[in-house]
C-alpha positions as CSV (number, residue, x, y, z in Angstrom):
1,X,156.2,120.3,105.6
2,X,159.1,118.0,106.2
3,X,160.9,117.4,109.5
4,X,163.4,115.2,111.0
5,X,166.7,114.7,112.9
6,X,170.4,114.4,112.2
7,X,173.4,113.8,114.5
8,X,176.5,115.8,113.8
9,X,179.8,116.6,115.5
10,X,180.1,120.1,116.7
11,X,183.2,122.3,116.6
12,X,184.1,125.9,117.1
13,X,183.0,128.4,119.6
14,X,179.8,129.5,117.9
15,X,178.3,126.1,116.9
16,X,174.4,125.6,117.0
17,X,173.4,124.0,120.3
18,X,174.6,124.5,123.8
19,X,175.7,120.8,124.4
20,X,179.4,120.3,125.3
21,X,181.0,116.8,125.8
22,X,178.4,115.1,123.6
23,X,180.2,113.6,120.6
24,X,177.2,113.7,118.3
25,X,174.3,115.7,119.6
26,X,170.9,115.3,118.0
27,X,169.6,118.2,115.8
28,X,166.0,118.7,114.8
29,X,164.8,120.5,111.6
30,X,161.6,121.4,110.0
31,X,160.9,122.8,106.6
32,X,157.7,124.4,105.3
33,X,157.4,125.3,101.5
34,X,154.5,127.4,100.4
35,X,154.1,127.1,96.6
36,X,151.8,126.9,93.7
37,X,150.6,123.3,93.0
38,X,152.6,122.6,90.0
39,X,153.1,118.9,89.8
40,X,155.9,117.2,88.1
41,X,155.6,114.0,85.9
42,X,155.6,111.8,89.1
43,X,152.6,113.7,90.5
44,X,154.6,115.6,93.1
45,X,155.4,119.3,93.7
46,X,159.0,118.2,94.5
47,X,160.6,115.1,96.0
48,X,160.5,115.7,99.8
49,X,163.3,113.3,100.3
50,X,165.5,116.0,99.0
51,X,165.2,117.7,102.5
52,X,166.0,114.7,104.4
53,X,169.0,113.9,102.1
54,X,170.2,117.6,102.4
55,X,170.4,117.5,106.2
56,X,171.9,114.0,106.3
57,X,174.6,114.7,103.7
58,X,175.5,118.4,104.2
59,X,175.2,118.9,107.9
60,X,175.5,115.4,109.4
61,X,178.5,114.6,107.4
62,X,180.3,117.8,107.6
63,X,179.4,118.5,111.2
64,X,178.2,121.8,112.8
65,X,180.6,124.7,113.4
66,X,178.0,127.5,112.7
67,X,175.1,129.0,114.6
68,X,171.7,127.6,114.2
69,X,170.7,130.9,112.7
70,X,173.4,130.7,110.0
71,X,172.5,127.1,109.3
72,X,168.8,127.9,109.0
73,X,169.5,130.7,106.4
74,X,172.0,128.6,104.4
75,X,169.4,125.7,104.4
76,X,166.8,127.8,103.1
77,X,168.9,129.0,100.1
78,X,170.3,125.6,99.4
79,X,166.9,124.0,99.6
80,X,165.3,126.5,97.3
81,X,167.9,125.7,94.5
82,X,167.5,121.9,95.2
83,X,163.8,122.1,94.9
84,X,163.9,124.1,91.7
85,X,166.4,121.7,90.2
86,X,164.0,118.9,91.0
87,X,161.0,120.5,89.5
88,X,161.8,123.8,87.6
89,X,158.2,124.5,87.1
90,X,157.5,125.0,90.7
91,X,156.8,128.5,92.0
92,X,158.0,128.7,95.5
93,X,156.3,131.6,97.4
94,X,157.8,131.2,100.9
95,X,160.0,128.9,102.8
96,X,160.5,128.4,106.5
97,X,163.4,126.5,108.1
98,X,163.4,125.6,111.8
99,X,166.4,124.3,113.6
100,X,167.3,123.3,117.2
101,X,169.7,121.1,118.9
102,X,169.6,118.8,122.1
103,X,169.4,119.6,124.9
104,X,166.4,121.6,123.8
105,X,165.0,124.8,125.3
106,X,165.4,127.0,122.2
107,X,164.9,126.8,118.4
108,X,165.3,129.3,115.5
109,X,163.1,130.0,112.4
110,X,164.2,131.6,109.3
111,X,161.5,132.6,106.8
112,X,162.0,134.0,103.3
113,X,159.5,135.0,100.6
114,X,160.6,134.4,97.0
């Protein structure tokens, strides 16, 4: 599991989160990956910093103009590809991506089996 936060500008009518008037609201994510324990040369299944870098570079840099649901689905697909690029031998069985925005009160979880 890997979890963290990022700040991003919001735009559009259907963006993730209900905050208005906050220039860069805080978003929270969690990613769970279930996979066979196929270790790479470093002794890792995959580099978990990939998850942090993904959310910081893709969503924090670009801003959020999509729903939390759409972002969770996209993140699952993108992270699957990034993890396989990092360790082509890993066999991912299932991935869950959770996402919420401040102020809290709701979150969304997308789960996919591979």
